[in-house]
C-alpha positions in Angstrom: 72.7 -17.0 55.3 72.7 -19.3 52.3 70.6 -22.4 52.1 73.8 -24.4 52.0 75.0 -23.0 55.3 71.6 -23.5 56.9 71.4 -27.1 55.7 75.0 -27.8 56.9 74.4 -26.2 60.4 71.3 -28.3 60.9 73.1 -31.4 59.8 76.1 -30.7 62.2 73.6 -30.3 65.1 72.1 -33.6 64.1 75.6 -35.3 64.1 76.4 -33.8 67.5 73.2 -35.2 68.9 74.1 -38.7 67.6 77.6 -38.4 69.0 76.2 -37.5 72.5 73.8 -40.4 72.3 76.6 -42.8 71.4 78.7 -41.4 74.3 75.8 -42.0 76.7 75.6 -45.6 75.4 79.3 -46.0 76.2 80.6 -46.3 72.6 84.4 -45.9 72.4 85.5 -42.4 71.5 87.4 -43.5 68.4 84.3 -45.0 66.9 82.2 -41.9 67.7 84.9 -39.8 65.9 84.9 -42.1 62.9 81.1 -42.0 62.7 80.9 -38.2 63.1 83.6 -37.7 60.3 81.7 -40.0 57.9 78.4 -38.3 58.7 79.8 -34.8 58.2 81.2 -35.9 54.9 77.9 -37.2 53.8 76.2 -34.0 55.0 78.5 -31.9 52.9 77.8 -34.0 49.8 74.1 -33.9 50.4 74.1 -30.2 51.1 76.0 -29.5 47.9 73.7 -31.8 45.9 70.5 -30.2 47.2 71.5 -26.6 47.0 73.4 -26.4 43.7 71.6 -24.4 41.0 69.9 -26.5 38.3 71.3 -26.4 34.8 69.0 -24.5 32.4 67.2 -26.7 29.9 68.9 -26.8 26.5 
């Protein structure tokens, strides 16, 4: 499994944990969905940035 996939799986597990916590705190479902969508988008951006190969020095 690539490091990108590992990072993304861990991040999705983190987002699910936050969504469950928000549900237990009686946050409305629409806001849990909006927050989860934003966090997953940030996770994809961060995973791409951290796992992309570095450019060789010129």
